[in-house]
C-alpha positions in Angstrom: -190.2 56.2 44.7 -193.5 57.3 43.2 -192.5 61.0 43.0 -189.1 60.2 41.5 -190.7 57.9 39.0 -193.3 60.5 38.0 -190.4 63.0 37.5 -188.6 60.5 35.2 -191.7 59.6 33.3 -193.5 63.0 32.9 -190.6 65.4 33.4 -192.8 67.8 35.3 -190.8 69.8 37.8 -193.5 69.6 40.4 -192.8 65.9 41.0 -189.1 66.5 41.5 -189.8 69.5 43.8 -192.2 67.4 46.0 -189.7 64.5 46.0 -187.1 67.0 47.2 -189.4 68.2 50.0 -190.2 64.7 51.2 -186.5 63.7 51.2 -185.4 66.7 53.1 -188.2 66.2 55.6 -187.1 62.7 56.2 -183.5 63.9 56.7 -184.7 66.2 59.5 -186.0 63.4 61.6 -183.9 62.7 64.7 -183.6 59.1 63.6 -185.2 56.5 61.4 -186.0 54.1 64.3 -182.7 52.2 64.1 -184.0 49.5 66.5 -186.0 48.2 63.6 -183.4 48.4 60.8 -185.9 47.1 58.2 -187.5 50.6 58.2 -184.1 52.3 58.0 -183.3 50.1 54.9 -186.6 51.1 53.3 -185.8 54.8 54.0 -182.4 54.3 52.4 -184.0 52.7 49.4 -186.5 55.6 49.0 -183.8 58.2 49.4 -181.4 56.4 47.1 -184.0 56.4 44.3 -185.1 60.0 44.9 -181.4 61.1 45.1 -180.4 59.3 41.9 -183.5 59.9 39.8 -183.9 63.6 40.8 -180.2 64.3 41.1 -180.2 67.2 38.5 -183.2 68.8 40.2 -181.5 68.9 43.6 -179.1 71.7 44.6 -175.6 70.8 45.8 -176.8 71.7 49.4 -179.8 69.3 49.0 -177.6 66.5 47.9 -175.2 67.1 50.7 -178.0 67.0 53.3 -179.4 63.8 51.8 -176.0 62.1 51.7 -175.3 63.1 55.3 -178.6 61.7 56.5 -178.0 58.4 54.7 -174.6 58.2 56.3 -175.6 59.2 59.8 -179.0 57.6 60.1 -178.4 54.6 57.8 -174.8 53.5 57.2 -173.4 54.4 60.6 -176.2 52.5 62.4 -175.2 49.2 60.8 -171.9 49.2 62.8 -173.4 50.7 65.9 -175.9 47.9 66.1 -173.7 45.0 64.9 -176.8 44.2 62.8 -177.9 40.6 62.9 -179.6 40.8 59.5 -176.2 41.0 57.8 -176.0 37.2 58.0 -179.6 36.1 58.1 -181.4 33.7 55.7 -184.8 35.4 55.7 -186.5 38.4 54.1 -184.6 40.9 56.4 -181.4 40.2 54.5 -183.0 40.9 51.1 -184.8 44.1 52.3 -181.9 45.5 54.3 -179.2 44.8 51.7 -181.4 46.2 49.0 -181.7 49.6 50.8 -178.2 49.7 52.0 -176.5 48.9 48.7 -178.9 51.1 46.7 -178.0 54.1 48.9 -174.3 53.2 48.8 -174.3 53.0 45.0 -176.3 56.3 44.7 -173.7 58.1 46.8 -170.6 56.1 45.5 -169.1 59.2 43.9 -168.6 60.7 47.4 -167.5 57.5 49.2 -166.5 54.8 46.7 -164.7 52.8 49.4 -167.9 52.5 51.5 -170.0 51.6 48.4 -167.5 48.9 47.5 -167.3 47.5 51.0 -171.0 47.3 51.5 -171.7 45.8 48.1 -169.0 43.1 48.6 -170.3 42.3 52.1 -173.8 41.9 50.5 -172.5 39.7 47.7 -171.1 37.4 50.4 -174.1 37.5 52.7 -177.0 37.2 50.2 -176.5 33.6 49.1 -177.6 32.7 52.6 -180.9 34.6 52.1 -181.5 32.7 48.8 -180.9 29.2 50.2 -184.6 28.8 51.3 -185.7 29.0 47.6 -183.8 25.8 46.8 -184.5 23.5 45.1 -187.9 24.4 43.5 -188.6 28.0 44.4 -190.7 27.4 47.5 -190.3 30.0 50.3 -190.8 29.1 54.0 -192.0 32.5 55.3 -195.4 32.4 53.6 -196.7 34.4 50.6 -196.6 37.9 52.3 -192.9 37.7 53.2 -192.2 35.9 50.0 -193.5 38.8 48.0 -191.8 41.4 50.2 -188.3 39.7 50.3 -188.4 38.5 46.7 -189.5 41.8 45.4 -186.7 43.6 47.2 -184.2 41.0 46.0 -185.4 41.7 42.4 -184.9 45.5 43.0 -181.4 44.8 44.4 -180.4 42.6 41.5 -181.7 45.2 39.0 -179.9 48.0 40.8 -176.6 46.1 40.7 -177.1 45.2 37.0 -177.8 48.9 36.2 -175.0 50.3 38.3 -172.3 47.6 38.1 -173.3 45.5 35.0 -173.6 42.3 37.1 -175.7 40.7 39.8 -172.7 38.5 40.8 -174.6 35.4 39.7 -177.1 35.7 42.6 -180.1 35.5 40.2 -178.8 31.9 39.4 -179.2 30.7 43.0 -181.0 27.3 43.1 -184.8 27.9 43.0 -184.7 31.6 42.8 -185.6 32.1 39.1 -188.3 29.3 39.5 -190.0 31.3 42.3 
């Protein structure tokens, strides 16, 4: 994220080149430790941002490699694992859906059906993760996980607003804006 941000802010090619190197290195890993999908979701988020923000600095072959890794090591793992976080009410839902939907939207031109399906599943699952904020914005997992989950939820909502023009009303969940 830092390298893609630097590329966007300063426009110096060295940032895009290093971002490309880091993304391709991550794509070469045998896996992203799918037994702990939270890390996979964070990898998807980082690659989604790098892919999107450095898109014009990537070759078609680089883009294909990154898309394939996101599919094979990220999206395909969701179904292989029958991922429990898909319907949870804790920070895992916020973090995982953030990474998954950011990557799906970043690569939507290649697989619009997958992007739509994942975003719609997230829209239906995420209200459960927002229930703990009701009614006054308190969060039961403590300040560390509050910051982590809430921060990723804010990223997710901003991504959806940017890409889709809506956050599907999730920002209006009871207690969420108060938190």
